[in-house]
N, CA, C, O and CB atoms as a CASP TS submission, in Angstrom:
PFRMAT TS
TARGET T0000
AUTHOR 0000-0000-0000
METHOD Language model
MODEL 1
PARENT N/A
ATOM      1  N   MET     1      16.758   5.517   4.031  1.00  0.00           N
ATOM      2  CA  MET     1      15.419   6.015   3.821  1.00  0.00           C
ATOM      3  C   MET     1      15.055   6.908   4.994  1.00  0.00           C
ATOM      4  O   MET     1      15.254   6.516   6.143  1.00  0.00           O
ATOM      5  CB  MET     1      14.406   4.855   3.658  1.00  0.00           C
ATOM      6  N   PRO     2      14.524   8.102   4.734  1.00  0.00           N
ATOM      7  CA  PRO     2      14.143   8.987   5.834  1.00  0.00           C
ATOM      8  C   PRO     2      12.991   8.394   6.645  1.00  0.00           C
ATOM      9  O   PRO     2      12.309   7.470   6.201  1.00  0.00           O
ATOM     10  CB  PRO     2      13.752  10.369   5.295  1.00  0.00           C
ATOM     11  N   GLN     3      12.794   8.939   7.824  1.00  0.00           N
ATOM     12  CA  GLN     3      11.717   8.494   8.700  1.00  0.00           C
ATOM     13  C   GLN     3      10.375   8.704   8.000  1.00  0.00           C
ATOM     14  O   GLN     3      10.078   9.810   7.548  1.00  0.00           O
ATOM     15  CB  GLN     3      11.756   9.252  10.056  1.00  0.00           C
ATOM     16  N   LEU     4       9.568   7.655   7.909  1.00  0.00           N
ATOM     17  CA  LEU     4       8.268   7.721   7.252  1.00  0.00           C
ATOM     18  C   LEU     4       7.157   7.606   8.282  1.00  0.00           C
ATOM     19  O   LEU     4       7.322   6.965   9.320  1.00  0.00           O
ATOM     20  CB  LEU     4       8.134   6.616   6.192  1.00  0.00           C
ATOM     21  N   THR     5       6.034   8.226   7.989  1.00  0.00           N
ATOM     22  CA  THR     5       4.848   8.103   8.826  1.00  0.00           C
ATOM     23  C   THR     5       3.903   7.140   8.125  1.00  0.00           C
ATOM     24  O   THR     5       3.345   7.465   7.077  1.00  0.00           O
ATOM     25  CB  THR     5       4.164   9.498   9.082  1.00  0.00           C
ATOM     26  N   TRP     6       3.723   5.964   8.696  1.00  0.00           N
ATOM     27  CA  TRP     6       2.919   4.918   8.092  1.00  0.00           C
ATOM     28  C   TRP     6       1.474   5.038   8.540  1.00  0.00           C
ATOM     29  O   TRP     6       1.194   5.340   9.700  1.00  0.00           O
ATOM     30  CB  TRP     6       3.475   3.539   8.445  1.00  0.00           C
ATOM     31  N   GLN     7       0.561   4.800   7.609  1.00  0.00           N
ATOM     32  CA  GLN     7      -0.871   4.837   7.902  1.00  0.00           C
ATOM     33  C   GLN     7      -1.475   3.500   7.500  1.00  0.00           C
ATOM     34  O   GLN     7      -1.265   3.029   6.382  1.00  0.00           O
ATOM     35  CB  GLN     7      -1.578   6.021   7.156  1.00  0.00           C
ATOM     36  N   LYS     8      -2.223   2.890   8.411  1.00  0.00           N
ATOM     37  CA  LYS     8      -2.841   1.602   8.142  1.00  0.00           C
ATOM     38  C   LYS     8      -4.076   1.800   7.269  1.00  0.00           C
ATOM     39  O   LYS     8      -4.832   2.752   7.466  1.00  0.00           O
ATOM     40  CB  LYS     8      -3.211   0.884   9.460  1.00  0.00           C
ATOM     41  N   SER     9      -4.281   0.915   6.318  1.00  0.00           N
ATOM     42  CA  SER     9      -5.461   0.964   5.465  1.00  0.00           C
ATOM     43  C   SER     9      -6.721   0.837   6.308  1.00  0.00           C
ATOM     44  O   SER     9      -6.755   0.076   7.275  1.00  0.00           O
ATOM     45  CB  SER     9      -5.410  -0.145   4.401  1.00  0.00           C
ATOM     46  N   SER    10      -7.752   1.581   5.939  1.00  0.00           N
ATOM     47  CA  SER    10      -9.026   1.502   6.657  1.00  0.00           C
ATOM     48  C   SER    10      -9.711   0.156   6.412  1.00  0.00           C
ATOM     49  O   SER    10     -10.647  -0.192   7.131  1.00  0.00           O
ATOM     50  CB  SER    10      -9.954   2.654   6.231  1.00  0.00           C
ATOM     51  N   PHE    11      -9.265  -0.602   5.415  1.00  0.00           N
ATOM     52  CA  PHE    11      -9.834  -1.911   5.122  1.00  0.00           C
ATOM     53  C   PHE    11      -9.116  -3.028   5.870  1.00  0.00           C
ATOM     54  O   PHE    11      -9.536  -4.183   5.794  1.00  0.00           O
ATOM     55  CB  PHE    11      -9.783  -2.175   3.633  1.00  0.00           C
ATOM     56  N   SER    12      -8.048  -2.712   6.589  1.00  0.00           N
ATOM     57  CA  SER    12      -7.314  -3.718   7.351  1.00  0.00           C
ATOM     58  C   SER    12      -8.081  -4.065   8.612  1.00  0.00           C
ATOM     59  O   SER    12      -8.894  -3.277   9.097  1.00  0.00           O
ATOM     60  CB  SER    12      -5.897  -3.223   7.700  1.00  0.00           C
ATOM     61  N   GLY    13      -7.816  -5.247   9.136  1.00  0.00           N
ATOM     62  CA  GLY    13      -8.482  -5.676  10.355  1.00  0.00           C
ATOM     63  C   GLY    13      -8.049  -4.860  11.560  1.00  0.00           C
ATOM     64  O   GLY    13      -7.188  -3.988  11.443  1.00  0.00           O
ATOM     65  N   GLY    14      -8.631  -5.132  12.705  1.00  0.00           N
ATOM     66  CA  GLY    14      -8.352  -4.370  13.904  1.00  0.00           C
ATOM     67  C   GLY    14      -7.052  -4.715  14.593  1.00  0.00           C
ATOM     68  O   GLY    14      -6.571  -3.944  15.424  1.00  0.00           O
ATOM     69  N   GLY    15      -6.471  -5.856  14.266  1.00  0.00           N
ATOM     70  CA  GLY    15      -5.239  -6.283  14.920  1.00  0.00           C
ATOM     71  C   GLY    15      -4.017  -5.609  14.339  1.00  0.00           C
ATOM     72  O   GLY    15      -4.119  -4.764  13.449  1.00  0.00           O
ATOM     73  N   GLU    16      -2.865  -5.988  14.847  1.00  0.00           N
ATOM     74  CA  GLU    16      -1.607  -5.407  14.383  1.00  0.00           C
ATOM     75  C   GLU    16      -0.996  -6.195  13.230  1.00  0.00           C
ATOM     76  O   GLU    16      -0.020  -5.743  12.631  1.00  0.00           O
ATOM     77  CB  GLU    16      -0.618  -5.331  15.528  1.00  0.00           C
ATOM     78  N   SER    17      -1.547  -7.360  12.907  1.00  0.00           N
ATOM     79  CA  SER    17      -0.998  -8.152  11.804  1.00  0.00           C
ATOM     80  C   SER    17      -1.973  -8.128  10.638  1.00  0.00           C
ATOM     81  O   SER    17      -3.125  -7.717  10.780  1.00  0.00           O
ATOM     82  CB  SER    17      -0.714  -9.614  12.250  1.00  0.00           C
ATOM     83  N   GLU    18      -1.497  -8.570   9.494  1.00  0.00           N
ATOM     84  CA  GLU    18      -2.298  -8.638   8.276  1.00  0.00           C
ATOM     85  C   GLU    18      -2.865  -7.273   7.881  1.00  0.00           C
ATOM     86  O   GLU    18      -4.034  -7.167   7.510  1.00  0.00           O
ATOM     87  CB  GLU    18      -3.431  -9.634   8.457  1.00  0.00           C
ATOM     88  N   CYS    19      -2.053  -6.250   7.960  1.00  0.00           N
ATOM     89  CA  CYS    19      -2.478  -4.900   7.606  1.00  0.00           C
ATOM     90  C   CYS    19      -1.607  -4.362   6.473  1.00  0.00           C
ATOM     91  O   CYS    19      -0.400  -4.595   6.427  1.00  0.00           O
ATOM     92  CB  CYS    19      -2.410  -3.964   8.835  1.00  0.00           C
ATOM     93  N   VAL    20      -2.240  -3.650   5.580  1.00  0.00           N
ATOM     94  CA  VAL    20      -1.506  -2.933   4.545  1.00  0.00           C
ATOM     95  C   VAL    20      -1.297  -1.516   5.060  1.00  0.00           C
ATOM     96  O   VAL    20      -2.234  -0.872   5.532  1.00  0.00           O
ATOM     97  CB  VAL    20      -2.271  -2.946   3.159  1.00  0.00           C
ATOM     98  N   GLU    21      -0.062  -1.037   4.964  1.00  0.00           N
ATOM     99  CA  GLU    21       0.270   0.308   5.430  1.00  0.00           C
ATOM    100  C   GLU    21       0.872   1.111   4.286  1.00  0.00           C
ATOM    101  O   GLU    21       1.581   0.569   3.438  1.00  0.00           O
ATOM    102  CB  GLU    21       1.249   0.252   6.629  1.00  0.00           C
ATOM    103  N   LEU    22       0.581   2.412   4.271  1.00  0.00           N
ATOM    104  CA  LEU    22       1.099   3.307   3.245  1.00  0.00           C
ATOM    105  C   LEU    22       1.793   4.492   3.889  1.00  0.00           C
ATOM    106  O   LEU    22       1.448   4.904   4.996  1.00  0.00           O
ATOM    107  CB  LEU    22      -0.028   3.786   2.319  1.00  0.00           C
ATOM    108  N   ALA    23       2.780   5.036   3.183  1.00  0.00           N
ATOM    109  CA  ALA    23       3.471   6.254   3.613  1.00  0.00           C
ATOM    110  C   ALA    23       3.835   7.043   2.355  1.00  0.00           C
ATOM    111  O   ALA    23       4.244   6.463   1.350  1.00  0.00           O
ATOM    112  CB  ALA    23       4.757   5.923   4.477  1.00  0.00           C
ATOM    113  N   THR    24       3.685   8.347   2.416  1.00  0.00           N
ATOM    114  CA  THR    24       4.075   9.183   1.287  1.00  0.00           C
ATOM    115  C   THR    24       5.502   9.656   1.476  1.00  0.00           C
ATOM    116  O   THR    24       5.969   9.864   2.596  1.00  0.00           O
ATOM    117  CB  THR    24       3.121  10.383   1.131  1.00  0.00           C
ATOM    118  N   ALA    25       6.180   9.819   0.353  1.00  0.00           N
ATOM    119  CA  ALA    25       7.568  10.292   0.370  1.00  0.00           C
ATOM    120  C   ALA    25       7.760  11.165  -0.857  1.00  0.00           C
ATOM    121  O   ALA    25       7.939  10.662  -1.966  1.00  0.00           O
ATOM    122  CB  ALA    25       8.599   9.094   0.391  1.00  0.00           C
ATOM    123  N   GLY    26       7.723  12.442  -0.658  1.00  0.00           N
ATOM    124  CA  GLY    26       7.864  13.353  -1.789  1.00  0.00           C
ATOM    125  C   GLY    26       6.525  13.597  -2.457  1.00  0.00           C
ATOM    126  O   GLY    26       5.494  13.095  -2.009  1.00  0.00           O
ATOM    127  N   PRO    27       6.548  14.367  -3.525  1.00  0.00           N
ATOM    128  CA  PRO    27       5.295  14.776  -4.157  1.00  0.00           C
ATOM    129  C   PRO    27       4.536  13.648  -4.855  1.00  0.00           C
ATOM    130  O   PRO    27       3.313  13.723  -4.968  1.00  0.00           O
ATOM    131  CB  PRO    27       5.576  15.849  -5.143  1.00  0.00           C
ATOM    132  N   ASP    28       5.219  12.615  -5.323  1.00  0.00           N
ATOM    133  CA  ASP    28       4.500  11.561  -6.046  1.00  0.00           C
ATOM    134  C   ASP    28       5.111  10.185  -5.819  1.00  0.00           C
ATOM    135  O   ASP    28       5.220   9.392  -6.754  1.00  0.00           O
ATOM    136  CB  ASP    28       4.480  11.869  -7.530  1.00  0.00           C
ATOM    137  N   ARG    29       5.505   9.902  -4.600  1.00  0.00           N
ATOM    138  CA  ARG    29       6.019   8.570  -4.265  1.00  0.00           C
ATOM    139  C   ARG    29       5.245   8.023  -3.083  1.00  0.00           C
ATOM    140  O   ARG    29       5.070   8.697  -2.068  1.00  0.00           O
ATOM    141  CB  ARG    29       7.541   8.614  -3.950  1.00  0.00           C
ATOM    142  N   ILE    30       4.790   6.805  -3.227  1.00  0.00           N
ATOM    143  CA  ILE    30       4.042   6.139  -2.165  1.00  0.00           C
ATOM    144  C   ILE    30       4.732   4.820  -1.855  1.00  0.00           C
ATOM    145  O   ILE    30       5.061   4.046  -2.754  1.00  0.00           O
ATOM    146  CB  ILE    30       2.547   5.911  -2.572  1.00  0.00           C
ATOM    147  N   HIS    31       4.944   4.580  -0.570  1.00  0.00           N
ATOM    148  CA  HIS    31       5.526   3.322  -0.124  1.00  0.00           C
ATOM    149  C   HIS    31       4.402   2.472   0.455  1.00  0.00           C
ATOM    150  O   HIS    31       3.513   2.978   1.140  1.00  0.00           O
ATOM    151  CB  HIS    31       6.668   3.557   0.928  1.00  0.00           C
ATOM    152  N   LEU    32       4.454   1.170   0.171  1.00  0.00           N
ATOM    153  CA  LEU    32       3.482   0.220   0.690  1.00  0.00           C
ATOM    154  C   LEU    32       4.226  -0.903   1.385  1.00  0.00           C
ATOM    155  O   LEU    32       5.316  -1.293   0.965  1.00  0.00           O
ATOM    156  CB  LEU    32       2.571  -0.331  -0.439  1.00  0.00           C
ATOM    157  N   ARG    33       3.634  -1.419   2.447  1.00  0.00           N
ATOM    158  CA  ARG    33       4.229  -2.573   3.122  1.00  0.00           C
ATOM    159  C   ARG    33       3.133  -3.377   3.803  1.00  0.00           C
ATOM    160  O   ARG    33       2.042  -2.877   4.075  1.00  0.00           O
ATOM    161  CB  ARG    33       5.302  -2.127   4.153  1.00  0.00           C
ATOM    162  N   GLU    34       3.449  -4.616   4.065  1.00  0.00           N
ATOM    163  CA  GLU    34       2.592  -5.523   4.816  1.00  0.00           C
ATOM    164  C   GLU    34       3.091  -5.489   6.257  1.00  0.00           C
ATOM    165  O   GLU    34       4.293  -5.605   6.496  1.00  0.00           O
ATOM    166  CB  GLU    34       2.613  -6.994   4.217  1.00  0.00           C
ATOM    167  N   SER    35       2.195  -5.332   7.206  1.00  0.00           N
ATOM    168  CA  SER    35       2.623  -5.177   8.600  1.00  0.00           C
ATOM    169  C   SER    35       3.397  -6.388   9.118  1.00  0.00           C
ATOM    170  O   SER    35       4.225  -6.246  10.018  1.00  0.00           O
ATOM    171  CB  SER    35       1.418  -4.935   9.482  1.00  0.00           C
ATOM    172  N   ASP    36       3.142  -7.571   8.567  1.00  0.00           N
ATOM    173  CA  ASP    36       3.875  -8.766   8.990  1.00  0.00           C
ATOM    174  C   ASP    36       5.327  -8.756   8.504  1.00  0.00           C
ATOM    175  O   ASP    36       6.163  -9.470   9.058  1.00  0.00           O
ATOM    176  CB  ASP    36       3.170 -10.016   8.478  1.00  0.00           C
ATOM    177  N   HIS    37       5.637  -7.956   7.477  1.00  0.00           N
ATOM    178  CA  HIS    37       6.980  -7.870   6.894  1.00  0.00           C
ATOM    179  C   HIS    37       7.342  -6.396   6.688  1.00  0.00           C
ATOM    180  O   HIS    37       7.474  -5.953   5.547  1.00  0.00           O
ATOM    181  CB  HIS    37       7.055  -8.657   5.538  1.00  0.00           C
ATOM    182  N   PRO    38       7.502  -5.633   7.764  1.00  0.00           N
ATOM    183  CA  PRO    38       7.667  -4.180   7.642  1.00  0.00           C
ATOM    184  C   PRO    38       8.934  -3.714   6.933  1.00  0.00           C
ATOM    185  O   PRO    38       9.023  -2.550   6.544  1.00  0.00           O
ATOM    186  CB  PRO    38       7.643  -3.584   8.984  1.00  0.00           C
ATOM    187  N   HIS    39       9.910  -4.591   6.759  1.00  0.00           N
ATOM    188  CA  HIS    39      11.147  -4.173   6.090  1.00  0.00           C
ATOM    189  C   HIS    39      11.104  -4.412   4.583  1.00  0.00           C
ATOM    190  O   HIS    39      12.022  -4.019   3.863  1.00  0.00           O
ATOM    191  CB  HIS    39      12.333  -4.908   6.688  1.00  0.00           C
ATOM    192  N   GLU    40      10.041  -5.055   4.111  1.00  0.00           N
ATOM    193  CA  GLU    40       9.846  -5.273   2.679  1.00  0.00           C
ATOM    194  C   GLU    40       8.890  -4.188   2.180  1.00  0.00           C
ATOM    195  O   GLU    40       7.688  -4.239   2.438  1.00  0.00           O
ATOM    196  CB  GLU    40       9.282  -6.724   2.380  1.00  0.00           C
ATOM    197  N   ILE    41       9.437  -3.214   1.468  1.00  0.00           N
ATOM    198  CA  ILE    41       8.667  -2.035   1.069  1.00  0.00           C
ATOM    199  C   ILE    41       8.630  -1.932  -0.447  1.00  0.00           C
ATOM    200  O   ILE    41       9.663  -2.020  -1.110  1.00  0.00           O
ATOM    201  CB  ILE    41       9.268  -0.749   1.683  1.00  0.00           C
ATOM    202  N   ALA    42       7.439  -1.747  -0.988  1.00  0.00           N
ATOM    203  CA  ALA    42       7.263  -1.496  -2.421  1.00  0.00           C
ATOM    204  C   ALA    42       7.019  -0.003  -2.601  1.00  0.00           C
ATOM    205  O   ALA    42       6.319   0.618  -1.801  1.00  0.00           O
ATOM    206  CB  ALA    42       6.075  -2.347  -3.020  1.00  0.00           C
ATOM    207  N   THR    43       7.595   0.569  -3.650  1.00  0.00           N
ATOM    208  CA  THR    43       7.436   1.997  -3.918  1.00  0.00           C
ATOM    209  C   THR    43       6.790   2.170  -5.282  1.00  0.00           C
ATOM    210  O   THR    43       7.155   1.492  -6.243  1.00  0.00           O
ATOM    211  CB  THR    43       8.803   2.740  -3.854  1.00  0.00           C
ATOM    212  N   THR    44       5.831   3.080  -5.361  1.00  0.00           N
ATOM    213  CA  THR    44       5.130   3.352  -6.607  1.00  0.00           C
ATOM    214  C   THR    44       4.739   4.833  -6.654  1.00  0.00           C
ATOM    215  O   THR    44       5.080   5.605  -5.758  1.00  0.00           O
ATOM    216  CB  THR    44       3.875   2.441  -6.746  1.00  0.00           C
ATOM    217  N   THR    45       4.036   5.207  -7.692  1.00  0.00           N
ATOM    218  CA  THR    45       3.529   6.572  -7.804  1.00  0.00           C
ATOM    219  C   THR    45       2.033   6.556  -7.529  1.00  0.00           C
ATOM    220  O   THR    45       1.394   5.505  -7.581  1.00  0.00           O
ATOM    221  CB  THR    45       3.831   7.178  -9.213  1.00  0.00           C
ATOM    222  N   ALA    46       1.486   7.718  -7.237  1.00  0.00           N
ATOM    223  CA  ALA    46       0.055   7.822  -6.969  1.00  0.00           C
ATOM    224  C   ALA    46      -0.762   7.391  -8.189  1.00  0.00           C
ATOM    225  O   ALA    46      -1.775   6.706  -8.045  1.00  0.00           O
ATOM    226  CB  ALA    46      -0.309   9.259  -6.564  1.00  0.00           C
ATOM    227  N   SER    47      -0.333   7.785  -9.378  1.00  0.00           N
ATOM    228  CA  SER    47      -1.098   7.439 -10.584  1.00  0.00           C
ATOM    229  C   SER    47      -1.060   5.938 -10.861  1.00  0.00           C
ATOM    230  O   SER    47      -2.071   5.365 -11.268  1.00  0.00           O
ATOM    231  CB  SER    47      -0.554   8.203 -11.795  1.00  0.00           C
ATOM    232  N   THR    48       0.076   5.297 -10.650  1.00  0.00           N
ATOM    233  CA  THR    48       0.175   3.857 -10.864  1.00  0.00           C
ATOM    234  C   THR    48      -0.658   3.097  -9.841  1.00  0.00           C
ATOM    235  O   THR    48      -1.337   2.133 -10.197  1.00  0.00           O
ATOM    236  CB  THR    48       1.634   3.404 -10.795  1.00  0.00           C
ATOM    237  N   LEU    49      -0.620   3.511  -8.580  1.00  0.00           N
ATOM    238  CA  LEU    49      -1.420   2.867  -7.545  1.00  0.00           C
ATOM    239  C   LEU    49      -2.902   3.046  -7.832  1.00  0.00           C
ATOM    240  O   LEU    49      -3.685   2.113  -7.655  1.00  0.00           O
ATOM    241  CB  LEU    49      -1.073   3.432  -6.162  1.00  0.00           C
ATOM    242  N   SER    50      -3.290   4.219  -8.268  1.00  0.00           N
ATOM    243  CA  SER    50      -4.690   4.484  -8.611  1.00  0.00           C
ATOM    244  C   SER    50      -5.158   3.582  -9.751  1.00  0.00           C
ATOM    245  O   SER    50      -6.262   3.040  -9.707  1.00  0.00           O
ATOM    246  CB  SER    50      -4.877   5.958  -8.996  1.00  0.00           C
ATOM    247  N   ALA    51      -4.319   3.425 -10.768  1.00  0.00           N
ATOM    248  CA  ALA    51      -4.672   2.552 -11.891  1.00  0.00           C
ATOM    249  C   ALA    51      -4.804   1.102 -11.438  1.00  0.00           C
ATOM    250  O   ALA    51      -5.726   0.405 -11.861  1.00  0.00           O
ATOM    251  CB  ALA    51      -3.621   2.660 -13.005  1.00  0.00           C
ATOM    252  N   LEU    52      -3.896   0.641 -10.584  1.00  0.00           N
ATOM    253  CA  LEU    52      -3.972  -0.718 -10.058  1.00  0.00           C
ATOM    254  C   LEU    52      -5.264  -0.930  -9.279  1.00  0.00           C
ATOM    255  O   LEU    52      -5.955  -1.927  -9.491  1.00  0.00           O
ATOM    256  CB  LEU    52      -2.766  -1.014  -9.169  1.00  0.00           C
ATOM    257  N   LEU    53      -5.596  -0.012  -8.384  1.00  0.00           N
ATOM    258  CA  LEU    53      -6.807  -0.153  -7.582  1.00  0.00           C
ATOM    259  C   LEU    53      -8.059  -0.132  -8.451  1.00  0.00           C
ATOM    260  O   LEU    53      -9.002  -0.879  -8.191  1.00  0.00           O
ATOM    261  CB  LEU    53      -6.880   0.954  -6.538  1.00  0.00           C
ATOM    262  N   SER    54      -8.080   0.708  -9.475  1.00  0.00           N
ATOM    263  CA  SER    54      -9.220   0.753 -10.399  1.00  0.00           C
ATOM    264  C   SER    54      -9.380  -0.570 -11.135  1.00  0.00           C
ATOM    265  O   SER    54     -10.496  -1.056 -11.321  1.00  0.00           O
ATOM    266  CB  SER    54      -9.050   1.896 -11.409  1.00  0.00           C
ATOM    267  N   THR    55      -8.255  -1.148 -11.554  1.00  0.00           N
ATOM    268  CA  THR    55      -8.290  -2.439 -12.245  1.00  0.00           C
ATOM    269  C   THR    55      -8.809  -3.534 -11.325  1.00  0.00           C
ATOM    270  O   THR    55      -9.631  -4.354 -11.732  1.00  0.00           O
ATOM    271  CB  THR    55      -6.896  -2.809 -12.767  1.00  0.00           C
ATOM    272  N   ILE    56      -8.332  -3.547 -10.094  1.00  0.00           N
ATOM    273  CA  ILE    56      -8.778  -4.562  -9.133  1.00  0.00           C
ATOM    274  C   ILE    56     -10.265  -4.402  -8.845  1.00  0.00           C
ATOM    275  O   ILE    56     -11.009  -5.383  -8.864  1.00  0.00           O
ATOM    276  CB  ILE    56      -7.967  -4.467  -7.822  1.00  0.00           C
ATOM    277  N   LYS    57     -10.704  -3.179  -8.580  1.00  0.00           N
ATOM    278  CA  LYS    57     -12.118  -2.930  -8.285  1.00  0.00           C
ATOM    279  C   LYS    57     -13.006  -3.271  -9.460  1.00  0.00           C
ATOM    280  O   LYS    57     -14.151  -3.681  -9.270  1.00  0.00           O
ATOM    281  CB  LYS    57     -12.328  -1.483  -7.892  1.00  0.00           C
ATOM    282  N   GLY    58     -12.502  -3.109 -10.674  1.00  0.00           N
ATOM    283  CA  GLY    58     -13.273  -3.417 -11.874  1.00  0.00           C
ATOM    284  C   GLY    58     -13.260  -4.868 -12.266  1.00  0.00           C
ATOM    285  O   GLY    58     -13.858  -5.243 -13.275  1.00  0.00           O
ATOM    286  N   GLY    59     -12.581  -5.707 -11.477  1.00  0.00           N
ATOM    287  CA  GLY    59     -12.552  -7.141 -11.748  1.00  0.00           C
ATOM    288  C   GLY    59     -11.555  -7.526 -12.824  1.00  0.00           C
ATOM    289  O   GLY    59     -11.637  -8.624 -13.376  1.00  0.00           O
ATOM    290  N   GLY    60     -10.610  -6.641 -13.133  1.00  0.00           N
ATOM    291  CA  GLY    60      -9.653  -6.908 -14.197  1.00  0.00           C
ATOM    292  C   GLY    60      -8.459  -7.742 -13.800  1.00  0.00           C
ATOM    293  O   GLY    60      -7.529  -7.884 -14.595  1.00  0.00           O
ATOM    294  N   VAL    61      -8.444  -8.297 -12.608  1.00  0.00           N
ATOM    295  CA  VAL    61      -7.324  -9.120 -12.151  1.00  0.00           C
ATOM    296  C   VAL    61      -7.839 -10.532 -11.954  1.00  0.00           C
ATOM    297  O   VAL    61      -8.810 -10.749 -11.229  1.00  0.00           O
ATOM    298  CB  VAL    61      -6.692  -8.558 -10.830  1.00  0.00           C
ATOM    299  N   ASN    62      -7.189 -11.494 -12.597  1.00  0.00           N
ATOM    300  CA  ASN    62      -7.569 -12.900 -12.437  1.00  0.00           C
ATOM    301  C   ASN    62      -7.071 -13.410 -11.104  1.00  0.00           C
ATOM    302  O   ASN    62      -5.903 -13.240 -10.754  1.00  0.00           O
ATOM    303  CB  ASN    62      -7.010 -13.765 -13.587  1.00  0.00           C
ATOM    304  N   ARG    63      -7.957 -14.029 -10.374  1.00  0.00           N
ATOM    305  CA  ARG    63      -7.589 -14.595  -9.070  1.00  0.00           C
ATOM    306  C   ARG    63      -7.517 -16.097  -9.190  1.00  0.00           C
ATOM    307  O   ARG    63      -8.313 -16.707  -9.904  1.00  0.00           O
ATOM    308  CB  ARG    63      -8.601 -14.185  -7.966  1.00  0.00           C
ATOM    309  N   PRO    64      -6.551 -16.711  -8.482  1.00  0.00           N
ATOM    310  CA  PRO    64      -6.409 -18.182  -8.555  1.00  0.00           C
ATOM    311  C   PRO    64      -7.599 -18.902  -7.951  1.00  0.00           C
ATOM    312  O   PRO    64      -7.632 -20.132  -7.934  1.00  0.00           O
ATOM    313  CB  PRO    64      -5.137 -18.629  -7.842  1.00  0.00           C
TER
END
């Protein structure tokens, strides 16, 4: 994987742990990782991530 520039979510806390980080790779690929597990990376597209966030914000995800 090429060198990525990771950006911490503005909703993450001030510390170095428990942060969601994102990096773009190419025109429509986004990598996501949890700062506590930086080698575990999920890859998605901008449109899929946008749909997920809209669903979460709209209350469409059941929480335990």
